[in-house]
LODRENFI-233062 format. One line per 2 residues: number of its first residue (from 1); for each residue x, y, z of N, C-alpha, C. Coordinates in steps of 0.001 Angstrom, whole numbers. Example, Ala and Ser with C-alpha at 12.3 -4.5 7.8 and 13.67 -1.06 7.14 Angstrom:
<rs>
1 = 13190:-5690:7800:12300:-4500:7800:13200:-3300:7800 ~ 12850:-2250:7080:13670:-1060:7140:12900:30:7870
</rs>
This chain:
<rs>
1 = 21763:4606:10164:22379:3491:10834:22146:2481:9755 ~ 22993:1538:9385:23078:347:8523:22271:-569:9321
3 = 21642:-1327:9003:20918:-2613:9504:21252:-3719:8861 ~ 21503:-4750:9761:21920:-6257:9478:20877:-6461:8576
5 = 21108:-7908:7642:20280:-8628:6622:19224:-9473:7681 ~ 19351:-9497:9137:18864:-10434:9815:17778:-9598:10497
7 = 17968:-8007:10609:17212:-7227:11390:15543:-7491:10966 ~ 14628:-8018:11842:13105:-7768:11980:12439:-6566:12469
9 = 12075:-5483:11354:11256:-4589:12302:10107:-4642:12023 ~ 9016:-4165:13042:7865:-4076:13106:7301:-2470:12807
11 = 6618:-2185:11748:5970:-953:11654:4856:-302:12067 ~ 4994:94:12645:3287:1041:13249:2911:2195:12117
13 = 1691:2167:11888:1367:3536:11257:1569:4679:12237 ~ 1755:5491:11415:2145:6966:12316:1126:7469:12994
15 = 1503:7753:14300:123:8701:15237:-94:9423:14883 ~ 103:10233:13921:-112:11773:13765:-1039:11469:12949
17 = -1672:10580:12752:-3153:10700:11546:-4301:10226:12427 ~ -4904:11722:12404:-5966:11617:13722:-7278:10926:12554
19 = -7566:11038:11219:-8325:10821:10797:-8805:9288:10525 ~ -7755:8443:11041:-7747:7158:10741:-7697:6509:12127
21 = -8707:5244:12128:-8137:4907:13644:-8823:3689:13601 ~ -8477:2505:13875:-9078:727:13752:-9649:1052:15539
23 = -10519:958:15325:-11473:785:16495:-11680:-247:17476 ~ -11565:-1494:16779:-12129:-2341:17405:-11512:-3938:16151
25 = -11193:-4920:16214:-10867:-5956:15455:-11032:-7321:16226 ~ -11653:-8288:15580:-11977:-9614:16066:-12978:-10334:15088
27 = -13207:-11549:15291:-14645:-12282:14917:-14264:-12400:13410 ~ -13167:-11953:12873:-13041:-11954:11246:-13671:-10764:10537
29 = -13593:-9553:11224:-13960:-8506:11314:-13062:-7234:11821 ~ -13100:-6069:11105:-12718:-4870:11626:-13293:-3449:11664
31 = -13389:-3084:12960:-14153:-1468:12668:-13483:-631:12744 ~ -13470:507:11677:-12625:1428:11417:-13207:2697:11553
33 = -12769:3988:11669:-12918:5188:11413:-12304:5842:10497 ~ -12735:6083:9452:-12636:7269:8263:-12825:8230:8321
35 = -12316:9315:8778:-12779:10992:8748:-13869:10726:10051 ~ -15010:11145:9192:-16535:11444:9608:-17150:9752:9863
37 = -16914:9092:9080:-17755:7539:9080:-17070:6611:9567 ~ -18042:5151:9966:-17127:4069:10730:-17650:2979:10231
39 = -16801:2278:9510:-16948:948:8471:-16719:222:9159 ~ -17289:-1248:8965:-17426:-2623:9223:-17193:-3376:7971
41 = -15954:-4086:8111:-15434:-4772:6988:-14904:-6132:7594 ~ -15027:-7414:6671:-14214:-8429:6600:-12833:-8379:6910
43 = -12415:-8978:7686:-10512:-9008:7973:-10138:-10324:8154 ~ -9926:-11217:7279:-9747:-12851:7622:-8924:-13035:8712
45 = -7904:-12199:9263:-6853:-12344:9959:-6684:-12039:11052 ~ -8175:-11349:11676:-8498:-10991:12756:-9584:-12481:13515
47 = -8628:-13148:13931:-9373:-14292:14126:-9750:-14749:15797 ~ -9231:-13568:16991:-9581:-13541:17930:-10850:-13054:18496
49 = -11520:-12879:19434:-12411:-12231:19951:-12331:-10590:19783 ~ -13852:-10179:19818:-13675:-8803:19794:-13706:-8047:21006
51 = -13638:-7045:21374:-13187:-6371:22449:-14854:-5671:22896 ~ -15166:-4805:21852:-16607:-4577:21809:-17917:-5809:21681
53 = -18833:-5258:22189:-19904:-6300:22111:-20503:-6123:20654 ~ -21348:-7069:20265:-21679:-6953:18727:-23053:-5721:18414
55 = -24012:-5369:19612:-24478:-4422:19767:-23422:-2799:19639 ~ -22533:-3051:20184:-21762:-1928:19901:-21035:-1882:18642
57 = -20869:-2555:17736:-20255:-2535:16670:-21398:-2042:15726 ~ -22590:-2796:15632:-23875:-2335:15191:-24271:-989:15059
59 = -24368:-611:16387:-24704:1063:16769:-23673:2028:16208 ~ -22496:1418:16102:-21386:2499:15737:-20982:2816:14281
61 = -21157:1532:13905:-21012:1541:12401:-22327:2408:11505 ~ -21464:2960:10566:-22069:3572:9492:-22533:2737:8002
63 = -21633:2068:7966:-21681:1300:6635:-21172:-123:7163 ~ -21816:-1432:6962:-21472:-2549:6960:-21134:-3127:5845
65 = -20013:-4072:5796:-20013:-4769:4551:-20633:-6232:4618 ~ -21495:-6774:3676:-22016:-7963:3678:-21762:-8563:2534
67 = -20608:-9983:2559:-20116:-10816:1416:-21219:-11414:1214 ~ -21042:-11718:-229:-22007:-12450:-977:-21910:-14093:-723
69 = -22833:-14675:-499:-22355:-16378:-136:-21803:-17054:-1216 ~ -21978:-16489:-2611:-21220:-17092:-3333:-20109:-16709:-3925
71 = -19231:-15825:-2888:-18231:-15091:-3201:-17161:-14997:-2268 ~ -16156:-15221:-2217:-15082:-14678:-1365:-14851:-13782:-1044
73 = -14929:-12699:-2176:-14273:-11377:-2222:-15727:-10211:-1950 ~ -16296:-10392:-3291:-17306:-9985:-3527:-18914:-9366:-2577
75 = -19415:-8371:-2714:-20594:-8453:-1346:-21071:-6780:-1868 ~ -22076:-6599:-651:-22512:-5302:-912:-22341:-4317:327
77 = -22659:-3184:588:-22362:-2210:1638:-24172:-1752:2129 ~ -24251:-2234:3385:-25369:-1839:4178:-25220:-553:4802
79 = -26010:622:4161:-25506:2014:4383:-26937:2480:5925 ~ -26193:3161:6780:-27207:3993:7553:-27508:5269:7223
81 = -28697:5778:7502:-28897:7040:7036:-27806:8304:7182 ~ -27545:9003:6285:-26381:10496:6383:-25067:9707:5784
83 = -24733:7999:5661:-23635:7646:5227:-23548:8338:3435 ~ -22373:8703:3187:-22074:8924:1722:-21073:7740:1144
85 = -21480:7608:185:-20534:6274:-863:-19401:6990:-1002 ~ -19233:8320:-1240:-17828:9038:-1539:-17635:10027:-954
87 = -16282:10266:-308:-15892:11308:557:-14313:11314:532 ~ -14047:12555:1147:-12377:13157:1307:-12090:12902:2680
89 = -10798:12342:3010:-10133:12571:3978:-8745:13065:4058 ~ -8237:14032:4978:-6906:14211:4892:-6049:13470:5132
91 = -4529:13593:5141:-3211:13033:5784:-2379:14037:6041 ~ -2114:14813:7230:-1497:15464:7350:-251:15198:8559
93 = 1017:15425:8054:2030:15097:9101:3152:16423:8968 ~ 4189:16139:9472:5040:17331:9614:5883:17087:8184
95 = 5779:15955:7211:6434:15959:6119:5518:16087:4950 ~ 4310:15700:4941:3292:15720:4249:1773:16124:4313
97 = 1156:16839:3082:-183:17017:3450:-918:16725:2413 ~ -1610:15707:2438:-2176:14888:1150:-4111:14706:1431
99 = -4451:14701:452:-5938:14451:720:-6324:13176:-145 ~ -6852:12247:571:-7626:11162:-227:-9383:10961:-755
101 = -9846:10331:-1856:-10892:10512:-2179:-10970:8899:-1752 ~ -11953:8668:-793:-12784:7306:-403:-13914:6741:-1253
103 = -13974:5810:-1064:-15326:5116:-2009:-15750:3430:-1213 ~ -17212:3627:-999:-17351:1912:-1067:-17386:939:-2377
105 = -16419:254:-2395:-16622:-783:-3374:-17042:-1703:-3119 ~ -17525:-2765:-4372:-18239:-3758:-4294:-17007:-5305:-3693
107 = -15768:-4692:-3536:-14922:-5788:-3127:-14432:-5446:-1452 ~ -15343:-4625:-702:-15251:-4211:237:-14042:-2941:834
109 = -12985:-2739:-337:-12195:-1746:-245:-12566:-403:102 ~ -11920:477:180:-12592:1884:-21:-11177:3103:-881
111 = -10218:2464:-1042:-9523:3414:-1888:-8423:3814:-1343 ~ -8026:3137:90:-7099:3535:920:-6239:2232:1591
113 = -5320:1972:1898:-4742:1201:2793:-4088:1746:3689 ~ -4630:1915:4960:-4179:3039:6261:-2776:2664:6396
115 = -2574:1407:6715:-963:704:7066:106:1264:6475 ~ -301:1854:5044:758:2236:4167:1492:3392:4491
117 = 574:4125:5148:967:5901:5981:2675:5419:6157 ~ 3020:4641:7058:4439:4459:7254:5273:4095:6003
119 = 4907:3694:5138:5608:4067:3589:5565:5119:3182 ~ 4459:6082:2931:4299:7055:2192:5737:8347:3168
121 = 5482:7915:4705:6455:9108:5031:7705:8595:5269 ~ 8275:7037:5076:9809:6584:4169:9528:7501:3146
123 = 8918:6947:2110:9018:7649:979:9624:9215:997 ~ 8966:9725:1696:8957:11365:1691:10530:11598:2283
125 = 10854:10818:3349:12418:11112:3614:13094:10614:3115 ~ 12906:9608:2312:14415:8984:1561:14450:10014:-95
127 = 13510:10454:-461:13361:11628:-1166:14099:12856:-870 ~ 14004:12753:-6:14565:14405:585:16095:14075:808
129 = 16326:12611:1077:17768:12444:1640:18675:11963:293 ~ 18123:11758:-777:18738:11198:-1856:19507:12411:-2549
131 = 21021:12105:-2776:21627:13348:-3257:21320:13549:-4830 ~ 20357:13348:-5275:19836:13961:-6493:18871:14827:-6746
133 = 18894:15684:-7806:17540:16405:-7827:16393:15679:-8563 ~ 15213:15866:-8068:13903:15067:-9274:14266:13869:-8845
135 = 14474:12925:-8238:14540:11290:-8228:13723:10734:-8964 ~ 13646:9943:-9610:12398:9058:-10594:12254:8519:-9470
137 = 10844:8064:-9504:10174:7404:-8961:9092:6284:-9260 ~ 9327:5169:-9139:8146:4064:-9642:7540:3596:-8937
139 = 5870:3412:-9287:5071:2858:-8255:4257:1793:-8975 ~ 4686:465:-8654:3996:-527:-9438:2892:-1247:-8786
141 = 1988:-1556:-9654:724:-1997:-8750:508:-1100:-8109 ~ -288:177:-8660:-176:1573:-7792:-1575:1670:-6887
143 = -2426:1136:-7518:-3842:1278:-6730:-4389:2612:-7137 ~ -4627:3120:-6157:-5071:4593:-6038:-4170:5540:-5892
145 = -2657:5484:-5338:-1577:6231:-6017:-1136:7101:-4560 ~ -1383:6363:-3053:-1264:6963:-1794:634:7132:-1972
147 = 1175:5966:-2383:2688:6408:-2085:3249:7223:-3631 ~ 2230:7258:-4855:2724:7967:-5948:2491:9875:-5298
149 = 1293:10186:-4563:1499:11535:-4426:2264:11859:-3385 ~ 2463:10970:-2383:3863:11285:-1159:4967:11611:-2001
151 = 5226:10621:-3201:6640:10943:-3444:6804:12126:-4484 ~ 5558:12378:-5012:5243:13811:-5653:5392:14810:-4683
153 = 4829:14722:-3897:4916:16098:-2929:6393:16350:-2084 ~ 7074:14924:-2209:8449:15105:-1681:9680:15580:-2880
155 = 9105:15687:-3694:10001:16417:-4974:10629:15292:-6016 ~ 9428:14195:-5947:10205:13202:-7365:9561:13459:-8427
157 = 10324:12752:-9514:9654:12741:-10764:9189:11327:-10942 ~ 7806:11470:-10810:6868:9845:-10554:5854:9394:-11875
159 = 6220:8008:-11997:5461:7041:-12918:4913:6143:-12066 ~ 3605:6098:-12403:2614:5332:-11463:1889:4331:-12839
161 = 2068:3081:-12268:1589:2114:-13092:753:1015:-12604 ~ -523:1046:-13310:-1579:-14:-12766:-1824:-508:-13867
163 = -3061:-1364:-14224:-3490:-2467:-15197:-4940:-1647:-15039 ~ -5486:-1237:-14230:-6829:-931:-14264:-7112:834:-14282
165 = -7821:946:-15457:-7689:2424:-15881:-8838:2929:-14844 ~ -10103:2632:-14090:-10706:3487:-13244:-9792:3600:-11820
167 = -9025:2898:-11514:-8215:2943:-10377:-6823:4481:-10591 ~ -6848:4661:-12227:-5767:5181:-12593:-6441:6409:-12411
169 = -7727:6578:-13032:-8508:7708:-12602:-8688:8277:-11340 ~ -8838:7302:-10425:-9288:7625:-8735:-7828:8478:-8220
171 = -6748:7720:-8796:-5320:8151:-8015:-5272:9703:-9169 ~ -5769:9991:-10133:-5553:11389:-10335:-6347:12262:-9859
173 = -7700:11653:-9316:-8549:12073:-8583:-7610:12948:-6882 ~ -6830:12051:-6428:-6196:12376:-5349:-4991:12773:-5648
175 = -4564:13042:-6608:-3505:13863:-6843:-3903:14921:-7019 ~ -5025:15572:-7583:-5521:16946:-7805:-6118:17598:-6793
177 = -6702:16641:-5729:-7133:17152:-4349:-5956:17589:-3435 ~ -4999:16600:-3862:-3652:17657:-2900:-2769:18323:-3535
179 = -3455:19021:-4683:-3063:20414:-5225:-1936:19659:-6055 ~ -1318:18669:-6352:-377:18577:-7332:-620:17843:-8419
181 = 428:17685:-9447:581:17664:-10645:1403:16881:-11317 ~ 1485:16324:-12716:2676:15887:-13225:3109:14415:-12883
183 = 2227:13592:-12510:2611:12250:-12526:2115:11560:-13771 ~ 2835:11012:-14069:3161:10143:-15306:2355:8951:-15098
185 = 1147:8769:-15886:80:7780:-15417:138:6381:-16752 ~ 397:5154:-16199:616:4286:-17412:-391:3312:-16765
187 = -1405:2855:-17928:-2079:1616:-17809:-1569:109:-18218 ~ -1184:-623:-17670:-394:-1526:-18068:142:-2584:-17424
189 = 290:-3881:-17674:995:-4972:-16808:2054:-4617:-16443 ~ 2330:-4828:-14904:3577:-3925:-14137:4753:-4797:-14619
191 = 4753:-6012:-14995:6115:-6978:-15222:6388:-6356:-16901 ~ 5800:-6249:-17525:5647:-5676:-18912:6463:-4768:-18706
193 = 6076:-3779:-18222:6345:-2410:-18075:7757:-2296:-17646 ~ 8170:-2897:-16377:9177:-3488:-16222:10315:-3882:-16957
195 = 10049:-4896:-17716:10985:-5194:-18683:11091:-4319:-20005 ~ 10301:-3629:-20345:10817:-3114:-21104:11539:-1730:-20768
197 = 10977:-1044:-19774:11925:-65:-19175:13511:-707:-18873 ~ 13582:-1893:-18635:15033:-2417:-18433:15774:-2493:-19912
199 = 15141:-2887:-20470:15495:-3168:-22528:15674:-1761:-22505 ~ 15310:-421:-22509:15662:616:-22729:16387:1059:-21936
201 = 16910:936:-20688:18212:1403:-19986:17397:2527:-19286 ~ 16222:2670:-18860:15762:3276:-17974:15937:3163:-16224
203 = 16498:3980:-15532:16970:4116:-14259:15921:4924:-13222 ~ 15452:3865:-11913:14795:4914:-10695:15276:4944:-9726
205 = 15466:5850:-8999:16522:5891:-7894:15283:5381:-6538 ~ 13926:5505:-6953:12778:4910:-5714:11943:3908:-6689
207 = 11755:3023:-5960:10674:1973:-6546:9828:1308:-5313 ~ 8542:1412:-5429:7781:690:-4567:6863:-540:-5420
209 = 6493:-1583:-4779:5866:-2502:-5583:4915:-2932:-4382 ~ 3617:-3299:-4868:2705:-3935:-3499:1878:-4619:-4553
211 = 2276:-5961:-5045:1507:-6787:-5780:542:-7741:-5313 ~ -556:-7961:-6153:-1566:-8750:-5417:-1204:-10501:-5293
213 = -2012:-11137:-4774:-1900:-12613:-4731:-2073:-12856:-6155 ~ -3168:-12477:-6932:-3831:-12970:-7986:-4259:-11569:-8900
215 = -3702:-11289:-10150:-4554:-10201:-10851:-4544:-10517:-12117 ~ -5121:-9426:-12930:-4902:-9414:-14962:-4364:-7990:-15134
217 = -3135:-8322:-16187:-2853:-7080:-16653:-3820:-6251:-17471 ~ -3434:-5130:-18086:-4492:-4494:-18966:-4718:-4966:-20516
219 = -3896:-6095:-20772:-4296:-7109:-21890:-4348:-8408:-21570 ~ -4933:-8886:-20282:-5393:-10048:-20075:-3933:-10741:-19064
221 = -2976:-10668:-19354:-2026:-11070:-18675:-1730:-11459:-17139 ~ -1386:-12747:-16540:-1888:-13178:-15468:-776:-13123:-14866
223 = -1264:-12601:-13599:-200:-12429:-12332:-604:-13569:-11109 ~ 299:-14440:-10879:537:-15309:-9674:1783:-14913:-8843
225 = 1118:-14484:-7523:2207:-14097:-6933:3567:-14666:-6770 ~ 2948:-16000:-6312:4355:-17119:-5966:4896:-17349:-7131
227 = 4625:-17238:-8245:5121:-17981:-9497:6153:-16743:-10259 ~ 5518:-15631:-9895:6323:-14519:-10960:7000:-13399:-10216
229 = 6746:-13425:-8819:7904:-12383:-7954:9004:-12437:-8059 ~ 9566:-13791:-8275:11085:-13857:-8382:11494:-13074:-9448
231 = 10816:-13372:-10418:10956:-12762:-12048:10759:-11424:-12006 ~ 9874:-10723:-11190:9748:-9582:-11178:11147:-8660:-10197
233 = 11312:-9289:-9508:12391:-8582:-8589:13577:-8749:-9390 ~ 13905:-9695:-10174:15105:-9862:-10879:15103:-8524:-12033
235 = 13844:-8358:-12453:13599:-7182:-13392:13861:-5850:-12461 ~ 13269:-5829:-11835:13572:-4157:-10994:15038:-3913:-10746
237 = 15479:-5374:-10181:16804:-4949:-9807:17895:-4126:-11168 ~ 17301:-4511:-12385:17921:-3907:-13699:17746:-2336:-13680
239 = 16666:-1958:-13116:16212:-543:-13243:16338:200:-12020 ~ 16820:-287:-10909:17065:197:-9618:18415:1002:-10098
241 = 18321:2573:-9372:19772:2964:-9425:20928:2143:-8351 ~ 22097:2004:-8916:22715:1207:-7794:23857:1935:-6574
243 = 23386:3277:-7163:24164:4197:-6053:23419:4652:-5232 ~ 22292:5398:-5653:21498:6188:-4993:19826:5744:-5259
245 = 19377:4661:-4058:18189:4166:-4302:17782:3755:-2876 ~ 16262:3300:-3167:15475:2983:-2503:14536:2255:-2590
247 = 14289:824:-2275:12937:-98:-2511:12265:-398:-1502 ~ 10833:-457:-1792:9930:-1245:-858:9144:-2105:-1616
249 = 8844:-3170:-1057:7834:-4164:-1422:7104:-4384:-210 ~ 5578:-4234:-140:4959:-5120:534:3982:-6279:-407
251 = 3773:-7032:847:2947:-8273:346:1844:-8796:1295 ~ 476:-8756:450:-414:-9131:1480:-1180:-10629:1224
253 = -202:-11377:1739:-591:-13378:1258:-445:-13705:2626 ~ -1701:-14557:2947:-1451:-15206:3967:-56:-16495:3795
255 = -261:-16803:2539:922:-17649:2269:2428:-17603:2501 ~ 2760:-16217:2622:4174:-15878:2393:4545:-14989:3678
257 = 5531:-15447:4459:5979:-14859:5534:7530:-13654:5169 ~ 7775:-13142:6220:9132:-12420:6093:10158:-12678:5700
259 = 10426:-14151:6291:11477:-14772:5986:11466:-15098:4346 ~ 10310:-15438:3880:10563:-15903:2254:10882:-14395:1847
261 = 10294:-13399:2055:10481:-12069:1408:12390:-12051:1788 ~ 12778:-12312:2676:14118:-12195:2969:14968:-12876:2008
263 = 14539:-14120:1854:15319:-15147:1016:15211:-14224:-709 ~ 14193:-13884:-877:14172:-13106:-1911:14706:-12267:-2386
265 = 14907:-11344:-1277:15727:-9694:-1644:17196:-10153:-1329 ~ 17638:-11253:-923:18909:-11471:-655:19210:-12246:-1816
267 = 18786:-12816:-2306:19206:-13360:-3623:19328:-12411:-4982 ~ 18092:-11865:-4720:18056:-10513:-6212:18670:-9469:-5785
269 = 19020:-9038:-4608:19725:-7570:-4384:20889:-8417:-3415 ~ 21834:-9150:-3405:23113:-9119:-2445:23621:-7973:-1989
271 = 24213:-7061:-2740:24944:-6036:-2583:24496:-4960:-1577 ~ 23184:-4741:-1479:22785:-4007:-300:23042:-4108:970
273 = 22971:-3160:1649:23382:-3604:3331:22565:-2938:3981 ~ 21608:-1957:3494:20623:-1378:4396:19138:-2089:4083
275 = 19054:-3228:4845:17692:-4155:4766:16923:-4101:5641 ~ 15708:-3863:5833:14602:-4076:6873:13653:-4940:6039
277 = 13347:-6013:7131:12231:-6978:6558:11259:-6919:7987 ~ 10256:-7123:7719:9130:-7428:8892:7712:-7543:8537
279 = 6875:-7082:9702:5423:-7231:9621:4731:-6059:9518 ~ 3907:-5449:8500:3028:-4357:9055:1824:-4463:9635
281 = 1645:-3904:10842:616:-3730:11635:-180:-2723:12100 ~ -1576:-2814:12285:-2148:-1379:13153:-2511:-2214:14525
283 = -2064:-1402:15223:-3105:-1832:16400:-4585:-835:16645 ~ -5423:-1878:17190:-6791:-1151:17388:-6889:-555:19060
285 = -7861:256:19058:-8071:686:20387:-7927:308:21704 ~ -7688:-1199:21548:-7590:-1914:22593:-6430:-2604:22697
287 = -5469:-2524:21949:-4188:-3031:21696:-3933:-4187:21221 ~ -4937:-4656:20584:-4790:-5622:19888:-4014:-5777:18453
289 = -3083:-6444:17879:-2395:-6079:16856:-2749:-6640:15576 ~ -3259:-5924:14392:-3906:-6634:13517:-2737:-6579:12750
291 = -2330:-7594:11694:-1228:-7636:11044:-1622:-7829:9343 ~ -918:-6812:8490:-1786:-6585:7746:-369:-6761:6462
293 = 307:-7429:6431:1273:-8154:5045:2824:-7892:5607 ~ 3666:-8402:5027:4845:-8190:5371:5756:-7523:4244
295 = 6657:-6744:4692:7387:-5781:3775:9045:-5993:3671 ~ 9144:-5445:2948:10727:-5235:3159:11284:-3634:2728
297 = 12284:-3286:2639:12818:-2037:2403:14134:-2118:2438 ~ 14646:-1560:1301:16332:-1545:973:16274:87:844
299 = 17745:531:1016:18192:1961:783:19589:2117:633 ~ 20212:3037:196:21598:3457:-33:21330:4767:971
301 = 20833:5191:1672:20832:6081:2342:20217:5907:3957
</rs>
């Protein structure tokens, strides 16, 4: 069905993923179950009250992240006995059968953004719908590669771009754990890579970009989302197939709304009709909806 450019679509994570649950949220924190372990992490958007008591949070969490007083991002994990610093969890649905390695990082991340599962499903569906054998798929700011391995399993020729070597290695582990191979790994600044691909005339049928608010390229290139996103979309437009395509963009930045994303997309991709804009969120066990970024999707099919 063709969707108008004014549609706002709210996407939930697929309910088929039993290995992940958002148990509670509030008090600027979230309590999550990843496979056999329960984690307690900061969450700046959870400004409401918790549903469970502080004692219930303390008793249930296998690991809790304690922020460094001198840093907004860094900190350390406090582990209970039996908690592993690295473990694997499966993701299974009618379309996909993937495995991810999780690990406790000093920046509170674990190597997986569960709300992106809805995009993995979308990617798999669109790759199968495209009238192209082995469509070329590009994952920009690719992190640990959830979208990359989903696209690969669906039959795409995948290029994975990230500026951090360590997360490229992590992505490779996810690929191998999912019994996949032959993903092209690129350690480079995403904008620099896209500009070079445009000069070379390379075209992709599927592209996803999930840029951070701030970042550094492999050679120290500076990335500031508000300053460079418009330029990035102009360059992405040059390498996106004009007939058979899909594009996904996710933004997790408190200063950007879905209306800003809508304006950016309408100005850079004015000819596309199948456009969706909205928020990604995950509901906790008590029905509170935790917002986890804005998104857009464009597709020829």
